[in-house]
Each structure stands twice: as C-alpha cells, then as structure tokens.
C-alpha positions as CSV (number, residue, x, y, z in Angstrom):
1,X,-2.9,22.6,10.3
2,X,0.1,24.0,8.4
3,X,1.4,22.2,5.4
4,X,4.5,20.2,6.2
5,X,7.5,21.6,4.3
6,X,8.5,18.1,3.2
7,X,5.2,17.8,1.4
8,X,5.5,18.5,-2.3
9,X,1.8,17.9,-3.1
10,X,-0.6,20.2,-1.2
11,X,-3.8,18.8,-2.8
12,X,-6.4,17.1,-0.6
13,X,-6.4,13.4,0.0
14,X,-9.6,11.5,-0.7
15,X,-10.2,8.9,2.1
16,X,-12.9,6.4,1.1
17,X,-13.7,4.8,4.4
18,X,-17.2,3.8,5.9
19,X,-16.0,3.0,9.4
20,X,-15.9,5.9,11.8
21,X,-13.2,4.2,14.0
22,X,-11.0,3.5,11.0
23,X,-11.4,7.1,9.7
24,X,-10.4,8.3,13.2
25,X,-7.3,6.2,13.0
26,X,-6.5,7.8,9.6
27,X,-6.9,11.3,11.2
28,X,-4.6,10.3,14.1
29,X,-1.9,9.0,11.7
30,X,-2.2,12.2,9.6
31,X,-1.7,14.3,12.7
32,X,1.3,12.2,13.8
33,X,2.8,12.5,10.3
34,X,2.2,16.3,10.3
35,X,0.1,16.1,7.2
36,X,-1.1,19.5,6.3
37,X,-3.3,18.4,3.4
38,X,-7.1,18.4,3.9
39,X,-8.5,14.9,4.2
40,X,-11.8,14.6,2.5
41,X,-13.9,11.6,3.5
42,X,-16.3,9.7,1.4
43,X,-18.2,7.3,3.5
44,X,-19.2,5.1,0.5
45,X,-18.2,4.5,-3.1
46,X,-21.0,6.5,-4.6
47,X,-20.0,9.7,-2.7
48,X,-16.4,9.0,-3.8
49,X,-17.4,8.7,-7.4
50,X,-19.4,12.0,-7.2
51,X,-16.4,13.8,-5.7
52,X,-14.1,12.4,-8.4
53,X,-16.5,13.0,-11.3
54,X,-16.6,16.7,-10.4
55,X,-13.0,17.4,-11.2
56,X,-11.0,14.9,-13.2
57,X,-8.0,17.2,-13.7
58,X,-6.1,16.1,-10.6
59,X,-8.0,17.6,-7.7
60,X,-6.7,15.0,-5.3
61,X,-3.2,14.0,-4.3
62,X,-4.2,10.3,-3.9
63,X,-7.1,8.2,-2.8
64,X,-6.9,6.0,0.3
65,X,-9.4,3.3,-0.4
66,X,-11.0,0.7,1.9
67,X,-12.0,-2.5,0.1
68,X,-14.9,-3.4,2.3
69,X,-17.6,-0.7,1.7
70,X,-21.3,-0.8,2.0
71,X,-23.2,-1.3,-1.3
72,X,-20.4,-0.9,-3.9
73,X,-17.1,-2.3,-2.7
74,X,-13.7,-0.8,-3.2
75,X,-12.7,-3.1,-6.0
76,X,-15.8,-2.2,-8.0
77,X,-15.1,1.5,-7.4
78,X,-11.5,1.1,-8.6
79,X,-12.6,-0.8,-11.7
80,X,-15.2,1.9,-12.5
81,X,-12.6,4.6,-11.9
82,X,-10.1,3.0,-14.2
83,X,-12.7,1.9,-16.9
84,X,-12.9,5.2,-18.7
85,X,-9.2,6.2,-18.4
86,X,-10.0,9.7,-17.3
87,X,-8.7,9.1,-13.7
88,X,-5.7,6.9,-14.5
89,X,-3.5,9.6,-13.1
90,X,-4.9,9.3,-9.6
91,X,-2.9,7.1,-7.3
92,X,-5.2,4.7,-5.4
93,X,-3.7,3.2,-2.3
94,X,-5.8,0.3,-1.0
95,X,-5.9,0.0,2.8
96,X,-7.8,-3.1,3.9
97,X,-8.2,-5.8,6.5
98,X,-8.1,-8.5,3.8
99,X,-5.0,-10.8,3.8
100,X,-6.3,-12.8,0.9
101,X,-3.7,-12.9,-1.9
102,X,-6.5,-13.0,-4.5
103,X,-7.8,-9.7,-3.3
104,X,-4.3,-8.1,-3.6
105,X,-4.0,-9.5,-7.1
106,X,-7.5,-8.3,-8.1
107,X,-6.8,-4.8,-6.9
108,X,-3.4,-4.7,-8.6
109,X,-4.9,-5.9,-11.9
110,X,-7.7,-3.3,-11.6
111,X,-5.0,-0.5,-11.3
112,X,-4.3,0.0,-7.6
113,X,-1.0,1.9,-7.0
114,X,-0.4,0.2,-3.7
115,X,-2.0,-2.4,-1.4
116,X,-1.6,-2.4,2.4
117,X,-3.2,-4.6,5.0
118,X,-4.6,-2.9,8.1
119,X,-2.9,-4.3,11.2
120,X,-5.1,-5.3,14.2
121,X,-2.4,-3.6,16.4
122,X,-3.3,0.0,16.6
123,X,0.3,1.3,16.7
124,X,1.3,-0.8,13.6
125,X,-1.8,0.5,11.8
126,X,-0.7,4.1,12.6
127,X,2.8,3.4,11.4
128,X,1.6,2.0,8.1
129,X,-0.7,5.0,7.5
130,X,2.1,7.4,8.4
131,X,4.4,5.7,5.8
132,X,1.6,5.9,3.2
133,X,1.2,9.6,3.8
134,X,4.9,10.1,3.6
135,X,5.3,8.1,0.4
136,X,2.3,9.5,-1.5
137,X,2.5,13.2,-0.4
138,X,6.2,13.6,-1.0
139,X,5.7,13.3,-4.8
140,X,5.5,16.5,-6.8
141,X,2.2,16.6,-8.8
142,X,2.6,16.2,-12.5
143,X,1.9,19.1,-14.8
144,X,-1.6,19.1,-16.2
145,X,-0.3,18.3,-19.7
146,X,1.5,15.2,-18.4
147,X,-1.5,14.1,-16.5
148,X,-3.8,14.1,-19.5
149,X,-1.3,12.4,-21.9
150,X,0.5,9.8,-19.9
151,X,0.0,6.2,-20.6
152,X,-1.1,4.1,-17.7
153,X,1.0,1.3,-16.3
154,X,-1.1,-1.6,-15.1
155,X,0.0,-4.4,-12.9
156,X,-0.5,-7.9,-14.2
C-alpha cells in the first residue's frame, strides 16, 4: 500500500488489540483512510511491551491501545510504559468499549494522548478510526534530540 502524501509520519503504528474482529475493523478503517503505514499488531500487553522495549527511540508513530486485554490490561500497560519516562514521547490513543468516566480519567492521568469509545455501529466505529489515523499520522515526527529531551505533559 503506498504512503498517503498527506501523511507526514511514515513510521508504523502499533495496534494493541486482542480481538480479531476489532483488529479487522482497524484494517478496514486504515484502508479507507488510505493509510500507507504498516500496522503492527500486538495481541496482548506483553507482546506490545517487548516490541516497545526493543526500540525506545521513536520506532512507532503512535500506539492504538485497547483497554480490555487478556492478562495485563491496557491501563496497566500504559502505566508501565510511562513509569520509566523513556517512552513518554510515544502518543498512546486509547480505543475502548468503556463509557465509564472513571476509565477515561484513569487513562488520562496515566498519560494517554487521547481516549475514544468504540461505537457499536460499525460505520461510526470506522469513521472514528479514520479520524484517529488522520489526526495522529498527519503530525511530523519530532527530531530525535527533541524526543529525548522534551518534558512530558500529563493530564490531571
């Protein structure tokens, strides 16, 4: 798939999603949005952590994170990710079925860059994902020196 000329960030997107049907929806939305970036799937938090630990210098454009994962949930992964400060530069977009305001708050406090609720309507879900891709792939990646020295902005 060719890289969309509107896309300023050609790095792959890490999709942390354990449900095959939901991952298929992500693939459909990426195709509809003409995303040229590779989508790398981690079916659980442990696989995601291993992929992220290999290269902490900005290998991924952003992470699309499901909150309800087997074993270690998305919030625990995000807290672990942000705990050492080495991956503060990685935007983490939470995409979940949870409509609980306390879940939104917990993810924001933990350092999520955005929080979106999965719609039960397939077309609405696709539109939300397309908007996520457009928003997070239209940013130009920061130079490596800025990535390693930027302070982190946390939501309270």
